[in-house]
C-alpha positions in Angstrom: 121.7 92.8 18.2 118.4 94.8 17.9 118.7 98.3 19.0 116.1 101.1 19.2 117.0 103.8 16.8 115.9 107.2 18.0 116.2 108.6 14.5 113.7 106.2 13.1 111.7 105.4 16.2 112.0 101.7 15.5 114.0 98.7 16.9 116.5 97.7 14.1 119.0 95.1 13.6 122.4 96.5 14.0 124.7 96.2 11.0 128.1 97.8 11.6 129.7 99.9 8.9 132.8 97.6 9.2 132.4 94.0 9.8 133.1 93.0 13.4 133.7 96.4 14.4 131.7 99.1 16.4 132.6 102.6 16.7 130.6 104.8 19.1 130.7 108.2 20.6 129.2 109.2 23.8 128.3 112.7 25.1 130.4 113.0 28.2 130.3 115.6 31.1 130.4 119.1 31.4 133.2 119.5 34.1 132.0 122.5 36.2 130.4 120.4 39.1 130.4 116.8 40.5 128.3 114.6 38.2 125.1 113.4 39.9 123.5 110.0 39.7 121.0 111.2 37.0 124.0 111.7 34.7 125.4 108.6 35.3 122.5 106.6 33.9 123.6 107.7 30.4 127.2 106.7 31.2 126.2 103.3 32.6 124.1 102.4 29.5 127.1 103.3 27.4 129.1 101.0 29.2 126.6 98.2 29.1 126.4 98.6 25.3 130.1 98.3 25.0 130.3 95.2 27.2 127.5 93.7 25.4 129.1 93.9 22.0 132.4 92.9 23.4 130.5 89.7 24.8 129.0 89.2 21.3 132.5 89.4 19.8 132.6 92.7 18.4 135.7 95.0 18.4 134.8 98.3 20.1 136.2 101.7 19.7 134.5 104.0 22.3 135.2 107.8 22.6 133.8 109.9 25.3 134.4 113.6 25.3 135.1 116.1 28.0 133.1 119.4 27.7 135.4 121.9 29.4 134.4 125.2 27.5 131.2 126.6 25.8 128.3 124.7 27.5 125.8 127.7 28.4 123.5 127.5 31.2 120.4 127.8 29.5 120.9 124.7 26.9 117.3 123.7 25.8 117.1 126.0 22.7 119.1 125.5 19.6 121.3 128.5 20.2 121.9 128.3 24.0 121.7 131.2 26.2 123.0 132.3 29.6 126.5 132.0 31.0 129.2 129.6 30.2 128.6 126.9 33.0 132.5 126.6 33.7 132.9 130.4 33.6 130.1 130.8 36.0 131.3 128.3 38.4 134.8 129.8 38.1 133.7 133.1 39.0 131.3 131.7 41.9 134.4 130.0 43.5 137.1 132.5 42.5 139.1 129.8 40.9 140.7 129.4 37.4 138.2 127.6 35.1 141.1 125.3 33.9 141.8 124.2 37.6 137.9 123.4 38.2 137.8 121.5 34.8 140.7 119.3 35.6 139.4 118.5 39.1 135.9 117.7 38.0 137.4 115.5 35.2 139.2 113.6 37.9 136.2 113.2 40.0 134.3 111.9 37.1 136.8 109.3 36.3 136.8 108.2 40.0 133.1 107.9 39.9 133.1 105.8 36.8 135.7 103.5 38.5 133.4 103.2 41.4 130.5 102.1 39.2 132.7 99.5 37.3 132.4 101.6 34.0 135.2 100.6 31.7 137.5 103.6 30.7 136.5 104.8 27.1 139.5 104.3 24.5 140.0 108.2 24.6 138.5 111.1 26.6 139.2 114.1 24.1 138.8 117.6 25.7 137.0 120.3 23.9 139.7 123.0 24.8 142.3 120.7 23.0 140.4 120.4 19.9 139.9 124.1 18.8 141.8 123.6 15.4 139.4 120.8 14.5 136.4 122.9 15.2 137.7 125.9 13.3 138.4 123.6 10.3 134.7 122.6 10.3 133.4 126.2 10.9 135.4 127.3 7.9 134.1 124.6 5.8 130.6 125.6 6.8 131.2 129.1 5.8 132.6 128.3 2.4 129.6 126.0 1.6 127.1 128.7 2.7 125.7 126.9 5.7 127.1 129.5 8.1 127.6 133.0 8.3 129.7 135.6 10.4 128.5 138.8 12.1 130.8 140.8 14.0 133.1 137.8 15.3 130.0 135.6 15.8 129.5 132.5 13.6 126.1 131.1 13.3 124.9 127.9 11.5 121.9 128.7 9.1 119.3 126.2 10.1 117.1 126.9 7.0 120.2 125.7 4.9 119.7 122.1 6.3 116.4 120.5 5.0 116.7 117.5 7.3 116.9 119.6 10.5 114.4 118.1 13.0 114.5 114.6 11.9 115.9 113.1 15.2 113.9 115.3 17.5 110.8 116.4 15.5 111.9 119.9 16.0 111.7 121.0 12.5 112.1 124.5 11.4 108.4 124.6 10.7 107.8 123.3 14.3 110.2 125.7 15.8 108.6 128.7 13.8 105.2 127.7 15.1 106.6 128.0 18.7 106.4 124.2 19.4 109.8 124.3 20.9 109.2 127.1 23.5 111.7 129.9 24.2 114.4 131.3 21.7 116.4 134.3 21.9 115.7 137.0 19.3 119.1 138.6 18.3 119.3 141.1 15.7 122.8 139.7 14.2 121.0 136.4 13.3 119.0 135.5 10.3 116.6 133.3 12.3 116.3 133.1 16.0 116.7 129.2 15.6 120.3 129.4 14.1 122.9 128.4 16.6 126.4 129.6 17.5 129.5 127.8 16.1 131.7 130.6 17.2 131.2 133.2 20.0 132.7 136.6 20.8 132.7 137.8 24.4 135.6 139.9 25.6 134.7 139.0 29.2 135.0 135.5 28.8 137.9 133.9 30.8 138.7 131.1 28.1 139.4 132.4 24.5 141.2 131.4 21.6 142.5 133.2 18.2 140.5 132.4 15.1 140.0 134.1 11.7 136.9 135.7 13.0 138.6 137.1 16.3 139.3 136.0 19.7 136.5 134.0 21.0 135.1 130.4 22.0 133.4 127.7 20.4 129.8 126.8 20.6 128.8 123.5 22.5 127.4 121.7 19.4 130.6 122.0 17.0 132.6 120.5 19.9 131.2 117.0 19.7 131.1 117.1 15.8 134.8 117.9 15.6 135.8 115.4 18.1 134.0 112.5 17.1 134.9 113.1 13.5 138.6 113.2 14.6 138.7 110.0 16.3 135.8 108.0 14.7 135.7 109.4 11.1 132.9 110.9 9.2 130.3 108.2 9.7 129.7 106.6 13.3 128.1 103.4 14.1 126.4 104.6 17.2 126.1 107.8 19.1 124.4 107.7 22.7 123.3 110.4 25.3 120.8 111.3 27.8 117.1 112.5 26.6 118.0 116.1 26.9 120.9 115.7 24.4 118.5 114.9 21.6 117.5 118.3 21.3 119.2 120.8 20.6 122.7 119.1 20.9 122.4 116.1 18.8 120.1 117.6 16.2 122.6 120.4 15.7 125.5 117.8 15.4 123.7 116.1 12.7 123.1 119.3 10.8 126.7 120.8 10.9 128.6 117.6 10.6 126.4 116.4 7.3 126.7 119.7 5.9 130.6 119.5 6.1 130.9 115.8 5.1 127.9 115.2 2.8 127.6 111.8 4.5 125.4 110.2 7.1 126.9 111.3 10.4 125.2 108.5 12.7 123.7 105.4 11.7 122.2 104.5 15.2 121.1 106.9 17.8 120.5 105.6 21.4 119.0 107.6 24.1 118.3 106.6 27.8 115.3 107.8 30.0 115.4 110.2 32.6 116.3 109.5 36.3 113.3 111.1 38.1 112.4 112.3 41.6 108.7 112.6 42.1 107.9 112.3 38.4 110.4 115.1 37.7 113.9 115.0 35.9 116.6 114.9 38.4 118.9 117.9 37.6 121.2 120.7 38.9 118.7 123.2 37.8 115.9 121.7 40.0 118.3 121.5 42.9 117.4 117.7 43.9 120.2 115.3 43.4 122.6 112.8 44.6 126.3 112.3 43.7 128.0 109.0 44.0 130.0 109.8 47.2 126.9 110.8 48.9 125.4 107.5 48.1 128.3 105.7 49.1 128.0 107.6 52.5 124.6 106.0 52.7 126.1 102.6 52.7 125.6 101.6 49.2 128.4 100.1 47.1 129.3 101.2 43.7 128.0 97.9 42.4 124.7 98.4 44.1 124.3 101.8 42.4 125.3 100.4 39.1 122.7 97.6 39.4 120.1 100.2 40.4 121.0 102.2 37.1 120.9 99.0 34.8 118.2 96.8 36.2 115.3 98.8 34.5 115.2 99.0 30.5 117.2 101.9 29.5 114.7 103.7 27.6 112.1 103.9 30.4 112.2 106.7 32.9 114.0 105.6 36.0 112.4 106.7 39.6 115.0 107.6 42.1 114.0 106.1 45.6 116.1 104.8 48.3 113.9 101.7 48.3 114.9 101.1 44.8 118.5 101.2 45.7 117.8 98.9 48.6 116.2 96.6 46.2 119.1 96.5 44.0 121.3 95.8 47.0 119.3 92.9 47.8 119.4 91.5 44.3 123.1 92.0 44.2 123.4 90.0 47.5 121.3 87.1 46.2 123.7 86.8 43.1 126.7 86.9 45.3 125.3 84.5 47.9 124.8 82.1 44.9 128.4 82.4 43.6 130.4 82.6 47.0 128.2 80.8 49.4 125.6 78.4 47.7 128.1 77.0 45.2 131.2 77.2 47.3 132.7 74.1 49.1 130.5 71.6 47.3 131.2 68.0 47.8 132.7 65.8 45.3 130.0 63.8 43.5 128.6 62.7 40.0 128.2 65.0 37.2 124.6 65.7 36.4 123.8 66.2 32.5 121.0 68.8 33.9 123.7 71.2 35.1 125.1 71.6 31.6 121.8 71.7 29.8 120.7 74.5 32.5 123.8 76.4 31.8 123.5 76.3 28.0 119.9 77.3 28.1 120.8 80.3 30.4 123.5 81.4 28.2 121.3 81.5 25.1 118.5 83.2 27.2 121.0 85.9 28.4 122.4 86.6 25.1 118.9 86.9 23.6 117.9 89.3 26.4 120.9 91.5 25.5 120.3 91.3 21.8 116.7 92.4 22.5 117.5 96.1 22.9 119.7 95.5 25.9 116.7 94.0 27.8 118.5 94.2 31.3 115.3 93.2 33.2 115.1 90.0 31.1 118.6 89.2 31.5 118.4 89.4 35.5 115.3 87.2 35.3 117.3 84.7 33.3 119.9 84.6 36.3 117.3 84.3 38.9 115.7 81.2 36.9 119.1 79.8 36.4 120.1 80.0 40.2 116.7 78.3 41.2 117.2 75.5 38.7 120.9 74.9 39.9 119.9 74.9 43.6 117.2 72.4 43.1 119.9 69.9 41.5 122.0 70.4 44.6 125.1 70.2 42.4 128.5 68.6 43.3 131.7 70.4 43.1 132.3 70.1 39.2 128.8 71.1 38.4 128.8 74.0 40.9 131.9 75.2 39.1 130.2 75.1 35.7 127.4 77.4 37.4 129.7 79.7 38.8 131.6 80.0 35.5 128.4 80.9 33.8 127.5 83.6 36.3 131.0 85.1 35.9 130.6 85.2 32.2 127.3 87.1 32.5 128.9 89.4 34.8 131.4 90.4 32.2 128.3 92.5 31.0 126.6 93.3 34.2 129.6 93.8 36.4 127.9 93.5 39.7 129.4 90.4 41.4 132.0 90.8 44.0 135.4 89.3 43.4 135.5 87.6 46.8 132.8 86.8 49.3 132.0 89.9 51.3 132.1 89.0 55.1 129.5 91.0 57.1 130.2 92.2 60.5 127.9 89.5 62.0 129.0 86.5 59.9 130.9 84.9 62.8 127.8 85.4 65.0 125.5 83.8 62.5 127.8 80.8 62.2 127.8 80.4 65.9 124.0 80.5 66.0 123.8 77.9 63.2 126.2 75.6 65.3 124.3 75.9 68.2 121.2 75.1 66.3 122.8 72.0 64.8 123.9 71.0 68.5 120.3 71.7 69.6 118.8 69.6 66.9 121.4 66.7 67.9 120.3 66.9 71.3 116.6 66.7 70.2 115.9 70.2 71.6 113.6 71.0 68.8 112.2 74.2 70.5 115.7 75.8 70.8 116.4 74.9 67.2 113.4 76.2 65.9 113.7 79.5 68.0 117.2 80.0 66.4 115.9 79.6 63.0 113.0 82.0 63.8 115.4 84.6 65.1 117.8 84.3 62.0 114.7 84.5 59.6 113.8 87.8 61.4 117.3 89.1 60.4 116.9 87.9 56.9 118.9 84.8 57.0 117.7 81.7 55.3 118.8 78.3 56.7 119.6 75.6 54.1 119.5 72.0 55.5 121.5 69.8 53.2 123.1 66.4 53.3 126.4 68.0 53.8 125.1 70.2 56.9 123.5 73.3 57.3 124.3 76.4 55.1 122.8 79.9 55.4 122.3 82.7 53.1 121.0 86.2 53.2 117.6 86.9 51.3 
């Protein structure tokens, strides 16, 4: 497997820390509002990565956190500013923040299921891992990498000389103003130091600590939870592009200062989902949720294919036309499996079929191993279907072809389990039968008229020795 490592900026051969095993951590949702489709690209890519490794024979341990406290509204600086997102939503809706967190966590998991995303092996909640966070904070204080001021605990960025290696936001770059806005606070040694523990008497979610009652900073949460479930060194850590700085940069600094070990060996970041060239985000106010897209007539598998059909590192434009394109691609894949290869006659086995399957299997695997090149993987399937259709396979060969498509779908997860009957299938069947009768009666004008009418509806007719078959284009 070749993967682009955000830390080095290069595509590298993946070598696991433990042979045959992949341990990976994914930044999960902040559960204060329903996640939008822009959020789900990172989750779909994490699922693609897991499924690809499992298809290649690895054992995978996948952890995704649930952030239910501590994520502030202005999170693009190392020490985030503003209000806790969950607290602000609780005040806006006059509800208990714990109630909102559990409700939105359920929504998130429901949406994952709709998109065919496998459940992670654990979904640790930040609020249930305060002791692990306090343990790391104490270790950072004892080693001089953190300091306490009036109940607030900050990480001393200057104490970690590799700060900025992931994002390019080194301390020198930050001090030159390259990173943009920071908050000047008199209790910090540097405006770029970030909070590990925060004191705020007005905060609705608080815990006792050696520094007084308060709540954790966002960054320490993922360090503590990933370390508990996966150990001091992870094989892979993924996230969206906005996670790279400050969140992942801060995770590296605080974790490596506690353990003295490499925190993550391979960092993977996907591209934005964009509307009009701008990031889709709650802050910008332009977004679509999964239920909204389902209401528009797209299936979860349609949405999944839209999220995955372009290479994960490239920006992904959001356009309804692109969702419609994904729907058409999925329809073509399903037509091949459920219609073109169904009810084939008995006949001789053709060696060309096995050769096509083996070539497609090798090419599909090569595409996955090429930094999860889903565009190339889908092209392999299209080439394969064309080659098989040209062979006009008998039943046994058609079964081989379908078996390979199902094998590939263990990664893509976009095929239907059974043929989806359209509302107009019976009408189409009747028109096809009428056309066959017209041809039998040598009424070719009527037969051609039916073919043209069906073509306008996106229906392609296939005249075979076994009779007329049809498929949607």
